[in-house]
C-alpha positions as CSV (number, residue, x, y, z in Angstrom):
1,X,23.7,-6.5,2.5
2,X,23.5,-4.6,5.8
3,X,21.9,-5.5,9.1
4,X,19.0,-3.3,10.2
5,X,16.8,-3.5,13.4
6,X,13.5,-1.7,13.2
7,X,11.8,-0.9,16.5
8,X,8.1,-1.1,16.0
9,X,7.1,0.5,19.3
10,X,4.9,3.1,17.6
11,X,2.4,0.4,16.8
12,X,1.9,-0.2,20.6
13,X,1.7,3.5,21.5
14,X,-1.2,4.4,19.1
15,X,-4.0,2.8,17.2
16,X,-3.5,5.0,14.2
17,X,-2.0,8.4,13.4
18,X,0.7,9.9,11.3
19,X,3.5,8.0,13.1
20,X,1.9,4.7,12.3
21,X,1.2,5.6,8.7
22,X,4.9,6.6,8.2
23,X,6.3,3.5,9.9
24,X,3.9,1.1,8.1
25,X,4.8,2.5,4.7
26,X,8.5,2.5,5.4
27,X,8.9,-1.0,6.8
28,X,6.5,-2.8,4.4
29,X,9.0,-1.9,1.7
30,X,12.0,-3.2,3.8
31,X,10.1,-6.4,4.3
32,X,10.8,-7.2,0.6
33,X,14.3,-5.7,0.5
34,X,17.5,-7.7,0.2
35,X,18.8,-6.4,3.5
36,X,19.0,-8.4,6.7
37,X,16.0,-6.8,8.5
38,X,14.8,-7.8,12.0
39,X,11.6,-6.2,13.4
40,X,10.9,-5.9,17.2
41,X,7.3,-5.8,18.3
42,X,5.9,-4.8,21.7
43,X,2.7,-5.5,23.6
44,X,-0.8,-4.2,22.8
45,X,0.0,-3.7,19.1
46,X,-3.0,-5.8,18.0
47,X,-5.2,-2.7,18.2
48,X,-3.1,-0.8,15.7
49,X,-4.9,-0.5,12.3
50,X,-1.6,-1.0,10.3
51,X,0.3,-3.6,12.2
52,X,-2.5,-6.2,11.7
53,X,-2.0,-5.9,7.9
54,X,1.8,-6.3,7.9
55,X,3.4,-9.7,7.1
56,X,6.9,-9.3,8.7
57,X,9.8,-11.6,7.8
58,X,11.7,-11.9,11.1
59,X,9.8,-10.7,14.2
60,X,11.1,-10.7,17.7
61,X,9.6,-9.2,20.9
62,X,11.0,-6.8,23.4
63,X,9.3,-7.2,26.7
64,X,11.6,-5.9,29.4
65,X,9.9,-3.4,31.7
66,X,6.4,-2.1,31.3
67,X,5.6,-0.4,28.0
68,X,4.9,2.9,29.7
69,X,8.5,2.8,31.0
70,X,10.1,1.1,28.1
71,X,9.1,3.8,25.7
72,X,11.5,6.2,27.4
73,X,14.4,3.7,27.8
74,X,17.1,2.5,25.4
75,X,16.6,-0.7,23.4
76,X,17.1,-3.6,25.9
77,X,18.1,-6.4,23.5
78,X,21.7,-7.3,22.8
79,X,23.2,-6.4,19.5
80,X,26.3,-8.4,18.5
81,X,27.1,-7.3,15.0
82,X,27.4,-4.0,13.2
83,X,23.7,-2.9,12.8
84,X,21.6,0.0,11.9
85,X,19.1,0.6,14.7
86,X,16.1,2.7,13.8
87,X,13.3,3.2,16.2
88,X,9.8,4.4,15.3
89,X,9.7,6.6,18.4
90,X,13.0,8.3,19.6
91,X,14.7,5.2,21.1
92,X,18.3,4.1,20.6
93,X,20.6,1.3,21.4
94,X,23.7,1.6,23.7
95,X,25.4,-1.3,22.0
96,X,28.9,-0.4,20.6
97,X,27.8,-2.3,17.4
98,X,24.7,-0.1,16.9
99,X,24.5,2.7,14.4
100,X,21.6,4.7,15.7
101,X,19.3,6.6,13.3
102,X,16.5,8.9,14.5
103,X,13.7,10.4,12.5
104,X,12.5,13.8,13.7
105,X,8.9,14.4,12.5
106,X,8.2,17.7,14.1
107,X,8.8,19.8,17.2
108,X,5.1,20.2,18.1
109,X,5.4,19.5,21.8
110,X,8.3,21.9,22.1
111,X,6.4,24.6,20.4
112,X,2.9,24.2,21.8
113,X,3.1,22.4,25.1
114,X,4.5,23.5,28.5
115,X,5.6,22.2,31.8
116,X,6.5,18.6,32.4
117,X,5.1,17.3,29.1
118,X,7.2,19.7,27.1
119,X,10.3,18.9,29.1
120,X,9.9,15.1,28.8
121,X,9.4,15.3,25.0
122,X,12.4,17.6,24.5
123,X,14.7,15.5,26.7
124,X,13.7,12.3,24.9
125,X,14.5,13.9,21.5
126,X,17.8,15.4,22.8
127,X,18.9,12.0,24.1
128,X,18.0,10.2,20.9
129,X,19.9,12.9,18.9
130,X,23.0,12.7,21.1
131,X,23.1,8.9,20.7
132,X,22.4,8.9,16.9
133,X,24.9,9.0,14.1
134,X,22.3,9.9,11.6
135,X,19.3,12.2,11.8
136,X,16.4,12.2,9.3
137,X,14.1,15.2,9.1
138,X,10.9,14.9,7.1
139,X,11.1,18.5,5.8
140,X,13.4,21.5,5.7
141,X,11.2,23.2,8.2
142,X,11.6,20.4,10.6
143,X,15.3,20.5,10.2
144,X,15.2,24.3,11.0
145,X,13.2,23.6,14.1
146,X,15.4,20.8,15.2
147,X,18.5,23.0,15.0
148,X,16.7,25.7,17.0
149,X,15.6,23.5,19.9
150,X,18.5,21.1,19.9
151,X,21.5,23.0,18.5
152,X,23.9,20.1,19.2
153,X,22.2,18.2,16.3
154,X,24.4,20.3,14.0
155,X,27.3,17.9,14.8
156,X,25.3,14.9,13.4
157,X,24.7,13.8,9.9
158,X,21.3,15.3,9.0
159,X,19.4,14.3,5.9
160,X,16.0,15.7,4.8
161,X,13.9,12.9,3.4
162,X,10.4,13.8,2.5
163,X,7.5,11.4,3.4
164,X,5.6,9.8,0.6
165,X,1.9,9.4,-0.2
166,X,0.1,6.1,-0.2
167,X,-0.9,4.3,-3.4
168,X,-4.3,3.8,-1.6
169,X,-5.2,7.3,-2.8
170,X,-6.0,7.8,-6.5
171,X,-8.6,9.4,-8.8
172,X,-11.6,7.1,-9.5
173,X,-12.4,7.5,-13.1
174,X,-15.9,6.3,-13.2
175,X,-18.6,8.4,-11.5
176,X,-20.3,6.9,-8.4
177,X,-22.9,7.6,-5.7
178,X,-20.9,7.9,-2.5
179,X,-24.0,7.3,-0.4
180,X,-24.1,3.7,-1.7
181,X,-20.5,3.0,-0.7
182,X,-21.0,3.2,3.1
183,X,-24.1,3.8,5.2
184,X,-22.1,6.5,7.1
185,X,-22.0,8.5,3.9
186,X,-25.8,8.7,3.4
187,X,-25.9,12.3,4.4
188,X,-23.5,13.2,1.6
189,X,-25.8,12.0,-1.2
190,X,-27.3,15.2,-2.3
191,X,-24.8,18.0,-1.4
192,X,-21.3,19.2,-1.9
193,X,-19.0,19.0,1.1
194,X,-15.6,20.3,2.3
195,X,-13.3,17.9,4.1
196,X,-11.3,18.3,7.3
197,X,-8.9,15.4,8.0
198,X,-6.8,14.9,11.1
199,X,-6.4,15.8,14.7
200,X,-7.9,18.9,16.3
201,X,-5.3,20.2,18.7
202,X,-5.5,24.0,19.1
203,X,-2.7,24.7,16.6
204,X,-4.7,22.8,13.9
205,X,-7.1,25.7,14.0
206,X,-10.2,23.6,13.9
207,X,-12.2,26.5,15.4
208,X,-11.2,28.8,12.5
209,X,-12.2,26.1,10.0
210,X,-15.6,25.8,11.6
211,X,-16.1,29.6,11.5
212,X,-14.8,29.7,8.0
213,X,-17.4,27.1,6.9
214,X,-20.1,29.3,8.3
215,X,-19.4,31.6,5.4
216,X,-20.7,29.0,2.9
217,X,-22.7,26.5,5.0
218,X,-25.8,27.0,2.7
219,X,-23.8,25.5,-0.2
220,X,-21.5,22.9,1.5
221,X,-21.6,20.4,4.3
222,X,-18.5,20.2,6.6
223,X,-17.2,16.6,6.8
224,X,-14.9,16.0,9.7
225,X,-12.7,12.9,9.5
226,X,-11.1,12.0,12.8
227,X,-11.9,11.1,16.4
228,X,-15.4,11.8,17.7
229,X,-16.0,15.4,18.7
230,X,-15.6,16.4,22.4
231,X,-18.5,18.1,24.0
232,X,-16.8,21.5,23.6
233,X,-16.2,20.8,19.9
234,X,-19.7,19.6,19.4
235,X,-21.1,22.9,20.9
236,X,-18.8,24.9,18.7
237,X,-19.8,23.1,15.5
238,X,-23.5,23.3,16.3
239,X,-23.3,27.0,17.1
240,X,-21.8,27.9,13.7
241,X,-23.0,25.2,11.4
242,X,-26.2,23.9,12.9
243,X,-26.8,20.4,11.4
244,X,-24.6,21.0,8.4
245,X,-21.8,18.7,9.4
246,X,-20.9,15.0,9.5
247,X,-18.2,13.4,11.7
248,X,-16.6,10.2,10.5
249,X,-14.2,8.1,12.6
250,X,-12.2,5.0,12.1
251,X,-12.1,5.1,8.3
252,X,-9.8,2.9,6.3
253,X,-7.8,4.4,3.4
254,X,-10.2,3.0,0.9
255,X,-13.1,4.9,2.4
256,X,-11.1,8.1,2.8
257,X,-10.2,7.8,-0.8
258,X,-13.9,7.8,-1.7
259,X,-14.4,11.0,0.3
260,X,-11.5,12.8,-1.3
261,X,-12.7,11.9,-4.7
262,X,-16.1,13.4,-4.1
263,X,-15.1,16.4,-2.0
264,X,-15.3,20.0,-3.2
265,X,-12.0,20.7,-1.3
266,X,-9.8,19.7,1.5
267,X,-9.5,22.4,4.2
268,X,-6.2,22.1,6.1
269,X,-5.8,25.2,8.3
270,X,-3.1,23.9,10.6
271,X,-0.5,26.4,11.8
272,X,2.2,23.7,12.2
273,X,3.0,20.5,10.5
274,X,6.2,18.4,10.2
275,X,5.0,17.5,6.8
276,X,1.2,17.3,6.0
277,X,0.4,14.0,4.2
278,X,-3.3,14.8,3.7
279,X,-2.4,17.6,1.4
280,X,-0.8,15.1,-1.0
281,X,-3.6,12.5,-0.5
282,X,-6.1,15.1,-1.7
283,X,-4.0,16.2,-4.6
284,X,-3.6,12.6,-5.9
285,X,-7.4,12.2,-6.0
286,X,-7.8,15.6,-7.9
287,X,-9.3,17.3,-4.8
288,X,-8.3,20.9,-4.5
289,X,-6.6,22.0,-1.3
290,X,-7.0,25.1,0.9
291,X,-4.2,25.3,3.5
292,X,-2.4,27.6,5.9
293,X,0.8,29.2,4.5
294,X,2.9,28.1,7.5
295,X,5.7,25.7,8.7
296,X,6.3,22.8,6.2
297,X,3.1,23.2,4.2
298,X,4.5,25.4,1.4
299,X,7.3,22.8,0.9
300,X,4.7,20.1,0.4
301,X,2.0,22.0,-1.4
302,X,4.2,24.1,-3.7
303,X,2.0,26.3,-5.9
304,X,-0.7,23.6,-6.2
305,X,-2.9,24.8,-3.3
306,X,-4.6,27.9,-2.1
307,X,-2.3,28.9,0.7
308,X,-3.7,31.5,3.2
309,X,-1.4,33.8,5.1
310,X,-2.7,34.8,8.6
311,X,-5.5,32.3,8.3
312,X,-8.9,33.7,9.3
313,X,-12.6,32.6,8.8
314,X,-13.4,35.2,6.1
315,X,-10.3,34.1,4.1
316,X,-11.4,30.5,4.2
317,X,-14.9,31.5,2.9
318,X,-13.3,33.5,0.0
319,X,-11.0,30.6,-0.9
320,X,-13.9,28.2,-1.1
321,X,-15.8,30.7,-3.3
322,X,-12.7,31.1,-5.5
323,X,-12.7,27.3,-6.2
324,X,-16.2,27.7,-7.7
325,X,-14.5,29.4,-10.7
326,X,-14.2,26.5,-13.2
327,X,-10.9,27.5,-14.9
328,X,-9.1,28.3,-11.7
329,X,-10.3,25.0,-10.1
330,X,-9.1,22.9,-13.0
331,X,-5.7,24.6,-13.1
332,X,-5.2,24.0,-9.4
333,X,-6.2,20.3,-9.8
334,X,-3.6,19.9,-12.7
335,X,-0.9,21.5,-10.5
336,X,-1.9,19.2,-7.6
337,X,-1.5,16.1,-9.8
338,X,2.0,17.2,-10.8
339,X,2.9,18.1,-7.2
340,X,1.8,14.9,-5.6
341,X,3.7,12.9,-8.2
342,X,6.9,14.2,-6.7
343,X,6.3,12.2,-3.6
344,X,6.2,8.4,-3.1
345,X,7.0,6.0,-0.4
346,X,9.1,4.0,-2.8
347,X,11.3,7.0,-3.3
348,X,11.3,7.7,0.4
349,X,12.3,4.1,1.4
350,X,15.1,4.2,-1.3
351,X,16.5,7.4,0.2
352,X,16.3,5.8,3.7
353,X,18.3,2.8,2.5
354,X,20.9,5.0,0.8
355,X,21.3,6.9,4.1
356,X,21.6,3.7,6.1
357,X,24.3,2.4,3.7
358,X,26.2,5.7,3.9
359,X,26.2,5.5,7.7
360,X,27.0,1.8,7.7
361,X,30.0,2.1,5.4
362,X,31.7,5.1,7.1
Protein backbone atom coordinates (compact mmCIF):
# COMPACT_ATOMS: atom_id res chain seq x y z
CA UNK A 1 0.00 0.00 0.00
CA UNK A 2 1.29 3.45 -0.90
CA UNK A 3 0.24 6.93 0.22
CA UNK A 4 -1.29 9.17 -2.47
CA UNK A 5 -2.61 12.72 -2.25
CA UNK A 6 -4.85 13.83 -5.10
CA UNK A 7 -5.31 17.58 -5.50
CA UNK A 8 -8.83 18.18 -6.88
CA UNK A 9 -8.34 21.84 -7.79
CA UNK A 10 -9.55 21.33 -11.37
CA UNK A 11 -13.09 20.86 -10.03
CA UNK A 12 -12.95 24.43 -8.67
CA UNK A 13 -11.44 25.93 -11.82
CA UNK A 14 -14.06 24.73 -14.31
CA UNK A 15 -17.66 23.51 -14.40
CA UNK A 16 -16.84 20.84 -16.97
CA UNK A 17 -14.28 20.21 -19.69
CA UNK A 18 -11.62 17.70 -20.61
CA UNK A 19 -9.60 18.24 -17.45
CA UNK A 20 -12.59 17.46 -15.25
CA UNK A 21 -13.50 14.40 -17.32
CA UNK A 22 -9.97 13.03 -17.01
CA UNK A 23 -9.65 13.68 -13.28
CA UNK A 24 -13.11 12.32 -12.50
CA UNK A 25 -12.46 9.06 -14.36
CA UNK A 26 -9.05 8.66 -12.75
CA UNK A 27 -9.89 9.28 -9.11
CA UNK A 28 -13.20 7.44 -9.06
CA UNK A 29 -11.13 4.31 -9.68
CA UNK A 30 -8.68 5.19 -6.91
CA UNK A 31 -11.61 5.64 -4.52
CA UNK A 32 -12.07 1.87 -4.59
CA UNK A 33 -8.38 0.99 -4.72
CA UNK A 34 -6.46 -0.56 -1.81
CA UNK A 35 -4.05 2.39 -1.66
CA UNK A 36 -4.09 5.01 1.09
CA UNK A 37 -5.68 7.87 -0.88
CA UNK A 38 -6.49 11.34 0.44
CA UNK A 39 -8.34 13.86 -1.71
CA UNK A 40 -8.07 17.62 -1.24
CA UNK A 41 -10.98 19.78 -2.33
CA UNK A 42 -11.12 23.53 -2.85
CA UNK A 43 -13.88 26.13 -2.82
CA UNK A 44 -16.59 26.58 -5.47
CA UNK A 45 -16.49 22.97 -6.64
CA UNK A 46 -20.22 22.45 -6.15
CA UNK A 47 -20.84 23.82 -9.64
CA UNK A 48 -18.68 21.16 -11.28
CA UNK A 49 -20.76 18.52 -13.10
CA UNK A 50 -18.48 15.66 -12.06
CA UNK A 51 -17.51 16.47 -8.47
CA UNK A 52 -21.13 16.32 -7.34
CA UNK A 53 -21.37 12.68 -8.38
CA UNK A 54 -18.19 11.50 -6.66
CA UNK A 55 -18.29 9.73 -3.31
CA UNK A 56 -14.77 10.23 -1.97
CA UNK A 57 -13.36 8.22 0.95
CA UNK A 58 -11.13 10.70 2.75
CA UNK A 59 -11.65 14.34 1.81
CA UNK A 60 -9.83 17.33 3.24
CA UNK A 61 -9.88 20.98 2.24
CA UNK A 62 -7.11 23.30 1.24
CA UNK A 63 -8.20 26.86 1.94
CA UNK A 64 -5.02 28.93 2.33
CA UNK A 65 -5.02 31.99 0.06
CA UNK A 66 -7.69 32.93 -2.45
CA UNK A 67 -8.31 30.28 -5.12
CA UNK A 68 -7.19 32.68 -7.88
CA UNK A 69 -3.79 32.87 -6.18
CA UNK A 70 -3.65 29.32 -4.81
CA UNK A 71 -3.92 27.78 -8.27
CA UNK A 72 -0.41 29.11 -9.01
CA UNK A 73 1.13 28.21 -5.65
CA UNK A 74 2.58 24.97 -4.26
CA UNK A 75 0.38 22.72 -2.14
CA UNK A 76 0.08 24.40 1.26
CA UNK A 77 -0.66 21.44 3.54
CA UNK A 78 2.00 19.57 5.50
CA UNK A 79 3.06 16.11 4.31
CA UNK A 80 4.75 14.01 7.00
CA UNK A 81 5.23 10.64 5.30
CA UNK A 82 6.47 9.39 1.96
CA UNK A 83 3.62 10.27 -0.39
CA UNK A 84 2.82 10.50 -4.08
CA UNK A 85 1.44 14.00 -4.71
CA UNK A 86 -0.54 14.36 -7.93
CA UNK A 87 -2.37 17.57 -8.75
CA UNK A 88 -5.13 17.91 -11.32
CA UNK A 89 -3.62 21.19 -12.49
CA UNK A 90 0.17 21.70 -12.48
CA UNK A 91 0.71 22.10 -8.73
CA UNK A 92 3.32 20.41 -6.57
CA UNK A 93 4.37 20.01 -2.95
CA UNK A 94 7.64 21.32 -1.53
CA UNK A 95 7.66 18.70 1.22
CA UNK A 96 10.76 16.52 1.33
CA UNK A 97 8.40 13.55 1.71
CA UNK A 98 6.46 14.32 -1.46
CA UNK A 99 7.03 12.50 -4.73
CA UNK A 100 5.49 14.91 -7.21
CA UNK A 101 3.77 13.66 -10.34
CA UNK A 102 2.57 15.97 -13.11
CA UNK A 103 0.31 15.14 -16.04
CA UNK A 104 0.89 17.15 -19.22
CA UNK A 105 -2.26 17.15 -21.33
CA UNK A 106 -1.17 19.48 -24.10
CA UNK A 107 0.86 22.58 -24.90
CA UNK A 108 -2.07 24.52 -26.35
CA UNK A 109 -1.35 27.82 -24.59
CA UNK A 110 2.29 27.68 -25.60
CA UNK A 111 1.40 27.05 -29.24
CA UNK A 112 -1.55 29.35 -29.76
CA UNK A 113 -1.50 32.09 -27.13
CA UNK A 114 0.84 35.04 -26.76
CA UNK A 115 1.92 37.67 -24.28
CA UNK A 116 1.35 37.32 -20.54
CA UNK A 117 -1.15 34.43 -20.81
CA UNK A 118 1.36 32.31 -22.70
CA UNK A 119 4.19 33.20 -20.32
CA UNK A 120 2.17 32.33 -17.20
CA UNK A 121 1.07 28.97 -18.61
CA UNK A 122 4.58 28.04 -19.67
CA UNK A 123 6.15 29.09 -16.36
CA UNK A 124 3.59 27.11 -14.37
CA UNK A 125 4.26 23.98 -16.40
CA UNK A 126 8.03 24.50 -16.19
CA UNK A 127 7.93 24.81 -12.42
CA UNK A 128 5.72 21.72 -12.06
CA UNK A 129 8.08 19.74 -14.31
CA UNK A 130 11.15 20.88 -12.37
CA UNK A 131 9.61 19.84 -9.06
CA UNK A 132 8.26 16.51 -10.29
CA UNK A 133 9.95 13.15 -10.22
CA UNK A 134 7.52 11.67 -12.72
CA UNK A 135 5.82 13.16 -15.77
CA UNK A 136 2.81 11.61 -17.49
CA UNK A 137 2.01 12.63 -21.08
CA UNK A 138 -1.33 11.59 -22.53
CA UNK A 139 0.06 10.97 -26.01
CA UNK A 140 3.37 10.64 -27.81
CA UNK A 141 2.61 13.93 -29.54
CA UNK A 142 2.23 15.66 -26.18
CA UNK A 143 5.56 14.20 -25.07
CA UNK A 144 7.20 15.56 -28.23
CA UNK A 145 5.74 19.02 -27.59
CA UNK A 146 6.75 18.91 -23.93
CA UNK A 147 10.39 18.22 -24.83
CA UNK A 148 10.28 21.02 -27.40
CA UNK A 149 8.94 23.70 -25.05
CA UNK A 150 10.52 22.43 -21.81
CA UNK A 151 13.74 20.59 -22.81
CA UNK A 152 14.77 20.04 -19.17
CA UNK A 153 11.87 17.57 -18.90
CA UNK A 154 14.19 15.05 -20.55
CA UNK A 155 15.92 14.57 -17.18
CA UNK A 156 12.67 13.35 -15.59
CA UNK A 157 10.96 9.99 -15.76
CA UNK A 158 8.38 10.44 -18.53
CA UNK A 159 5.70 7.88 -19.25
CA UNK A 160 3.08 8.08 -21.99
CA UNK A 161 -0.27 6.88 -20.63
CA UNK A 162 -3.23 7.28 -22.92
CA UNK A 163 -6.59 8.51 -21.68
CA UNK A 164 -9.54 6.16 -21.67
CA UNK A 165 -13.09 6.48 -22.85
CA UNK A 166 -16.08 6.42 -20.54
CA UNK A 167 -18.39 3.43 -20.20
CA UNK A 168 -21.21 5.97 -20.52
CA UNK A 169 -20.78 5.70 -24.29
CA UNK A 170 -22.05 2.56 -26.03
CA UNK A 171 -24.12 1.36 -28.94
CA UNK A 172 -27.84 1.27 -28.16
CA UNK A 173 -29.10 -1.90 -29.84
CA UNK A 174 -32.78 -1.08 -30.07
CA UNK A 175 -33.92 1.66 -32.42
CA UNK A 176 -35.42 4.78 -30.88
CA UNK A 177 -36.89 8.16 -31.78
CA UNK A 178 -34.39 10.69 -30.45
CA UNK A 179 -36.96 13.49 -30.42
CA UNK A 180 -38.80 11.67 -27.62
CA UNK A 181 -35.70 11.47 -25.40
CA UNK A 182 -35.31 15.20 -24.74
CA UNK A 183 -37.37 18.20 -25.80
CA UNK A 184 -34.14 19.85 -27.00
CA UNK A 185 -33.80 17.08 -29.60
CA UNK A 186 -37.15 17.81 -31.25
CA UNK A 187 -35.53 19.42 -34.30
CA UNK A 188 -33.61 16.19 -34.99
CA UNK A 189 -36.70 14.06 -35.46
CA UNK A 190 -36.90 13.92 -39.23
CA UNK A 191 -33.40 14.53 -40.51
CA UNK A 192 -29.85 13.27 -40.51
CA UNK A 193 -27.26 15.31 -38.67
CA UNK A 194 -23.52 15.71 -38.26
CA UNK A 195 -22.14 16.32 -34.75
CA UNK A 196 -19.56 18.83 -33.59
CA UNK A 197 -18.50 18.29 -29.95
CA UNK A 198 -16.26 20.52 -27.85
CA UNK A 199 -14.78 23.98 -27.58
CA UNK A 200 -14.51 26.42 -30.46
CA UNK A 201 -11.14 28.12 -29.99
CA UNK A 202 -9.63 29.18 -33.29
CA UNK A 203 -7.36 26.11 -33.58
CA UNK A 204 -10.46 23.90 -33.33
CA UNK A 205 -11.36 25.12 -36.86
CA UNK A 206 -15.05 25.59 -36.10
CA UNK A 207 -15.31 28.08 -38.98
CA UNK A 208 -13.98 25.45 -41.42
CA UNK A 209 -16.48 22.94 -40.05
CA UNK A 210 -19.35 25.35 -40.65
CA UNK A 211 -18.22 26.12 -44.20
CA UNK A 212 -17.73 22.41 -44.84
CA UNK A 213 -21.28 21.69 -43.71
CA UNK A 214 -22.55 24.18 -46.27
CA UNK A 215 -21.51 21.65 -48.89
CA UNK A 216 -24.24 19.26 -47.71
CA UNK A 217 -26.66 21.33 -45.64
CA UNK A 218 -29.58 20.20 -47.81
CA UNK A 219 -29.11 16.66 -46.50
CA UNK A 220 -27.78 17.11 -42.96
CA UNK A 221 -28.30 19.38 -39.99
CA UNK A 222 -25.29 20.56 -38.03
CA UNK A 223 -25.59 19.78 -34.31
CA UNK A 224 -23.16 21.78 -32.15
CA UNK A 225 -22.59 20.46 -28.63
CA UNK A 226 -20.88 22.94 -26.33
CA UNK A 227 -21.23 26.41 -24.90
CA UNK A 228 -23.84 28.76 -26.45
CA UNK A 229 -22.66 30.51 -29.60
CA UNK A 230 -21.13 33.96 -29.37
CA UNK A 231 -22.66 36.69 -31.53
CA UNK A 232 -19.80 36.30 -34.03
CA UNK A 233 -20.27 32.52 -34.19
CA UNK A 234 -24.01 32.91 -34.54
CA UNK A 235 -23.54 35.26 -37.50
CA UNK A 236 -21.10 32.82 -39.11
CA UNK A 237 -23.42 29.83 -38.75
CA UNK A 238 -26.48 31.69 -40.01
CA UNK A 239 -24.54 33.01 -42.99
CA UNK A 240 -23.49 29.57 -44.19
CA UNK A 241 -26.17 27.25 -42.81
CA UNK A 242 -29.26 29.38 -42.42
CA UNK A 243 -31.52 27.59 -39.97
CA UNK A 244 -29.94 24.18 -40.55
CA UNK A 245 -28.24 23.91 -37.19
CA UNK A 246 -28.93 23.21 -33.52
CA UNK A 247 -26.86 24.20 -30.48
CA UNK A 248 -27.03 22.01 -27.36
CA UNK A 249 -25.35 22.99 -24.09
CA UNK A 250 -24.96 21.38 -20.67
CA UNK A 251 -25.58 17.81 -21.82
CA UNK A 252 -24.87 14.90 -19.52
CA UNK A 253 -23.07 11.87 -20.93
CA UNK A 254 -26.31 9.90 -21.23
CA UNK A 255 -27.78 12.52 -23.56
CA UNK A 256 -24.60 12.88 -25.57
CA UNK A 257 -24.56 9.10 -25.97
CA UNK A 258 -28.01 9.33 -27.59
CA UNK A 259 -26.74 11.97 -30.01
CA UNK A 260 -23.71 9.90 -31.01
CA UNK A 261 -25.92 6.86 -31.58
CA UNK A 262 -28.15 8.67 -34.07
CA UNK A 263 -25.51 10.89 -35.73
CA UNK A 264 -24.45 10.38 -39.31
CA UNK A 265 -20.90 11.33 -38.31
CA UNK A 266 -18.76 13.18 -35.79
CA UNK A 267 -16.87 16.09 -37.36
CA UNK A 268 -13.68 16.80 -35.41
CA UNK A 269 -11.58 19.30 -37.42
CA UNK A 270 -9.24 20.46 -34.63
CA UNK A 271 -5.65 21.26 -35.60
CA UNK A 272 -4.30 20.43 -32.17
CA UNK A 273 -5.29 18.00 -29.43
CA UNK A 274 -3.42 16.50 -26.53
CA UNK A 275 -5.60 13.44 -27.03
CA UNK A 276 -9.13 13.82 -28.45
CA UNK A 277 -11.59 11.84 -26.32
CA UNK A 278 -14.70 12.57 -28.47
CA UNK A 279 -13.15 10.52 -31.27
CA UNK A 280 -13.29 7.40 -29.11
CA UNK A 281 -16.69 8.26 -27.66
CA UNK A 282 -18.09 8.34 -31.19
CA UNK A 283 -16.37 5.13 -32.26
CA UNK A 284 -17.78 3.25 -29.24
CA UNK A 285 -21.31 4.20 -30.32
CA UNK A 286 -20.65 3.10 -33.95
CA UNK A 287 -20.62 6.71 -35.15
CA UNK A 288 -18.10 7.31 -37.99
CA UNK A 289 -15.48 10.02 -37.45
CA UNK A 290 -14.14 12.69 -39.77
CA UNK A 291 -11.10 14.41 -38.24
CA UNK A 292 -8.02 16.46 -38.97
CA UNK A 293 -4.81 14.53 -39.61
CA UNK A 294 -2.80 16.48 -37.04
CA UNK A 295 -1.16 16.39 -33.60
CA UNK A 296 -2.24 13.37 -31.50
CA UNK A 297 -5.34 12.57 -33.56
CA UNK A 298 -3.72 9.84 -35.75
CA UNK A 299 -2.49 8.12 -32.55
CA UNK A 300 -6.01 7.98 -31.17
CA UNK A 301 -7.97 7.36 -34.36
CA UNK A 302 -5.61 4.91 -36.04
CA UNK A 303 -7.03 3.81 -39.39
CA UNK A 304 -10.60 3.93 -38.06
CA UNK A 305 -11.51 7.47 -39.15
CA UNK A 306 -11.45 9.65 -42.23
CA UNK A 307 -8.40 11.80 -41.51
CA UNK A 308 -8.07 14.90 -43.65
CA UNK A 309 -4.69 16.49 -44.31
CA UNK A 310 -4.72 20.29 -44.81
CA UNK A 311 -8.32 20.40 -43.71
CA UNK A 312 -10.60 22.56 -45.85
CA UNK A 313 -14.38 22.98 -46.34
CA UNK A 314 -14.51 21.15 -49.66
CA UNK A 315 -12.63 18.17 -48.17
CA UNK A 316 -15.15 17.97 -45.33
CA UNK A 317 -18.00 17.94 -47.84
CA UNK A 318 -16.34 15.12 -49.80
CA UNK A 319 -15.73 13.11 -46.62
CA UNK A 320 -19.39 13.33 -45.62
CA UNK A 321 -20.44 12.20 -49.09
CA UNK A 322 -17.94 9.33 -48.90
CA UNK A 323 -19.68 8.08 -45.76
CA UNK A 324 -22.88 7.68 -47.75
CA UNK A 325 -21.26 4.65 -49.44
CA UNK A 326 -22.70 1.77 -47.43
CA UNK A 327 -19.78 -0.66 -47.59
CA UNK A 328 -17.18 1.99 -46.79
CA UNK A 329 -19.26 3.28 -43.88
CA UNK A 330 -19.72 -0.18 -42.38
CA UNK A 331 -16.02 -0.98 -42.69
CA UNK A 332 -15.10 2.28 -40.92
CA UNK A 333 -17.59 1.54 -38.14
CA UNK A 334 -16.05 -1.93 -37.62
CA UNK A 335 -12.58 -0.43 -37.42
CA UNK A 336 -13.85 2.17 -34.94
CA UNK A 337 -15.23 -0.53 -32.65
CA UNK A 338 -11.84 -2.27 -32.59
CA UNK A 339 -9.91 0.97 -32.16
CA UNK A 340 -12.01 2.29 -29.25
CA UNK A 341 -11.67 -1.07 -27.47
CA UNK A 342 -7.94 -0.38 -27.07
CA UNK A 343 -8.67 2.44 -24.63
CA UNK A 344 -10.32 2.27 -21.22
CA UNK A 345 -10.10 4.24 -17.99
CA UNK A 346 -9.57 0.99 -16.08
CA UNK A 347 -6.42 0.38 -18.12
CA UNK A 348 -5.37 4.01 -17.72
CA UNK A 349 -5.76 4.01 -13.92
CA UNK A 350 -3.86 0.71 -13.69
CA UNK A 351 -0.96 2.23 -15.62
CA UNK A 352 -1.05 5.29 -13.36
CA UNK A 353 -0.84 3.10 -10.27
CA UNK A 354 2.06 1.14 -11.73
CA UNK A 355 3.90 4.40 -12.41
CA UNK A 356 3.19 5.67 -8.89
CA UNK A 357 4.58 2.44 -7.43
CA UNK A 358 7.70 2.57 -9.59
CA UNK A 359 8.39 6.13 -8.42
CA UNK A 360 7.51 5.27 -4.81
CA UNK A 361 9.82 2.29 -4.63
CA UNK A 362 12.88 3.90 -6.19
